[in-house]
N, C-alpha and C positions, 0 to 999 in steps of 0.2 A: 188445684191444676189450672194453669191458662191454655193449654194445649193437652188433649188425649187423644189418641189414637189406638182403637184396638182391633186389632186382625184386618188389616185394610188390605185389599186387592184390586188389581185393576188390569184389564188388557185390552191391547188393541190387536184385534182380530184373534192370530193363536199365538202373538208375543205376548209374555206375562210380565208388564211394568214393573209392578211391586207385587210382591206377594205374603201376604200374612204379616203384614208390618204392623209393630205395634210399640210404641214408646210414649212418654209423657215430657210435658214440660212447664216448669214452674214459674209461677208468676215473677216478673221481674227478671228471668233467667237470661243469658245469652248462650243459644243451643245451635250447636253446628251438626250440619248433616255434611258430611266428608264421605266422598265416593269419585270414581272418574265418571265420564263422560256416559251417558245411558245406563246409569246405575237406579235411576228411577226417582232422582230427586225432585225435578221438576214436575212429574207427576204427582208426587204428594203434595207439592206448593200447592199445583191446582186443585187437588182434592180439598185442601184445608182452606182456599180463597172461596170454594163455590165455583170454580170454574168448571170444575169434573164430578162427574157422580162417580163414587167408588162402584165395582161389581158386588163387595160384599165389606162387611166391618162398619165398625162404628166410630164416629171421629166429631170431637168438639172443638170448638174455639172460643176462649173466654168464656165459658160455661152455656154455649150455642151451639144447638146440631146442627151440622153441616148441609143437613138436607133438609130440614122443617122449618130454621131458623135463618136461611141463606140470606135474606134482606138485611138483617140485624147485624149479622157478619160482615156483610159488606160495608156497613156504615161505621164499624168499630175495628177495623185491620187496614193495615197499609199493605200495601203489595209492592216491589219493584221487582219484575220479570226479568229474566237472563237476556233480552234483546231490549235496547234503548226502543221505548214505545211510545215516546210523547212527538206532540205534531211537530217536526224538524222544521216548517215553513212559518214557524209563531217563533218570537222572541222568547226569551229566558223569562221575562215579566211576563208575558202572555200565558203562557203555560202556568204558570203559577197561579196567575187571577183566573184562569180556566179551570182549574183542577179546584180551587179553594172554592168557586160558584157551585160546581156540580156538589159539592156537600154541603151546601150553605152557609159559607164562613167567608171570612177573607184574610188576605195575608197579614193584617196586622194584628189580626184576633188571636193566632196562634204565632206571632212571631217569636216571640222567645223560645220555641221550641227548634225554629228551624234556625235563629241569630246565629249561630256558632259555625254553620253550613254556608248560610246565604250570604255572608258577609265574604265569602272567598270567590262568589260566582257576581256578586251585584255591579262590579265594574264591568261586567259583560250583558247587563240586564237587557240592555237595546240588540245582543247580538240574536241572529237566530239559533235555534237550537241545534240545527242541521252543520253548523260551522263551527260547534264547540269540539274541543279535544273531548278524548275518550273521557279522561279525569273530569272532565266539567259536567261532561253529560251524567255521570254516575250521580255527580253531586246535585244537580238539578233534579234528577229522577228521585234523588232522598228525599230532596224538598217536596216535592209533590206526592211522594208517598205518606208524608208527614204533616201534611197542611191543615189536615180535619183532626189532628190530635187522636191517633189511633191508640188501641190498648194494645194492639200485639204487631208485631211489622215485620213481614217476609221479605227476604232477601234471596232471591235466586242467584247465584253465582256473580255477584254484584262488582267483585274485582277482576274477573275475567279479561284480557285484553286491555287493563290498566299499567300504568307505569309504575315500577316501584315504590317511587315515592307518593303518589297518588294511593296507591294501595295501602301502606302505611298511615297516610292521613284519614282515611276513610276508616279503619279500624280504632283511630282513637276518637273518631266521631260517633261509631258506635257503643264505644266505652261509656263516653259521655249521656248518648241518648239513655244506656240502661241505667246511670246514676238517675235519672229522671221518671223512674220507674216504669219504662217499658218493657214488655216481653218481645226478645228478638230470635227469631228462626232465620238462620243464613247456611244457605249451602254454599259449598267450595268444592274445587277438585285440589287446590290447594294444601298438602299436607301439612306445610308449616303455618298455615292459617289456623290449623287445629287448635294449637296451644293457648290461642287468644281467646277461645270459649269457656266457659265455664263447665259445662259436658257435650260430649260428642256423641253420634251414631255413627259409627264407621259400616256404608252401603254400598254393597256390589251385586248386581243382576236384582235388584227388586228385593234382595233380603237384607235384614241388619245383622252385621257380624258381632258387633260388640256397641255396648252403651256403658258410659263412665267416664270421668274427669281425663281429661288429656294426661296430668300427671299419673292418675292410677294406670293406664290405659298401657304406659312405658314402664314404669317401676314394675310392675306386677308381670312383666314379660321375662321367663324364666330361661329363655336360650341365651346365648353368649354368640354375639356378632364380632366377627372380624374385619377390620377393614385390610385389603390383600393388594399389593399394588406390586407393578415388574415393570420393564421397560417394553416389553412385548402386550399391548392390553389384550388385544382381542383371543391373540394365543391362550392367555393366562384365564380367560373366560371359560373357552374349550377344556383348557387341561383342569382345572376345578370342577368341571361338571363330569370330567372322567374321574375323577378323582372316588375311589370305592365307597368312602364313609360321606358323602358331602350331602347334605339335605336341603340348602337351599343356595343357590348362586345366582348373582344379581348386578348389576352397575348401579354405582352410588357415587356420582361426582366422579372425584379423581381416582376414587377405589373401587373394587371390587368387593361388595358384601359377602361374606362365607359363615355360612352356619353348618358345622358338622354334627353327624348322627349321635356321636357316643359323648357321653358323659365326662370322658377321662380323655379328652382329645388333647393332644399333646402337639402344638403350633411347628416343634422344631422337626417332627417327621413328614408336615404337609412342605413346609421349607427345601428339606433333602427331597421329595419328591419333585418339587418344581424344577430345582435345580437340574435333576436328572433330565427333566424335558426343554433343557436347555435357557431356563428363565435365569435373566441377571437384575442386580440391583432391588431384590427383593424386600419387600415391608411388609409385615405381618404382624398388626396389633390390634388388640379389644375396640370395638368401635362403641361412642356412646349411642345406645337405641333410641330410635325415633317414632313417631307415630307412623310415616311411612313403613320402617320397618315391620311394624308390628302387622300393618294394614297388608304388605306385601306377602306374612307368612299366613294369615288369614285367610 
């Protein structure tokens, strides 16, 4: 195992950020921590990268204990925090040189590892980091995290605030890094990025709700979800929540996602109910289950 966490807990005063969290990440795996803001993702990252001491539990990274072997871990992992934390008054090239020097290496020594990413930011190598776009900042931060050829890469919400094209490019880069044998642990609040990971852990309020492959999480979901639409969307949500046998109702894009408590549910009766409430142009059809649907239910 490249990463192992057993019953890790951490509190800030009376607030429990992570509560008895346990999971393992295999060597060479792209593993995702999926959850909203405040779920405990960043605290887990800080414990694993030796920036925080857990209140209880055991954790190892690349076979090294996060408490007793913290110096060795810092030399063998790359960490990209959620907030851009490079030196904004230094140029792209100066930032890379600085981080390479800290780890006793050079840009040239590990250039093969960062080449795919660096060619995209090389035209801006004389530009100060603070003047880069959001996508370029993330690529520079990733280069700096990789400059010492780490065994494990920690990426805390790397695509938050980045445009859709840069997000897609970033995940393509991660896939190429994975092919080079690097273990990657990435956190994200975006449910659509879950499908790009080998396995994911759904996390909420410091607790892991489910761990599996994205495909298994959606295919093993037993409830039937319906896409429902009418002209009066606001009234539709209210009336669906008033339907006696509703189990779950929430907005999902242009539709309302609806789950009924009954196994023998017949949409015809629901349509008649909505018509009696004055709804028109009603659409009721089975939806394709997504990771977000499973997370909302859990």
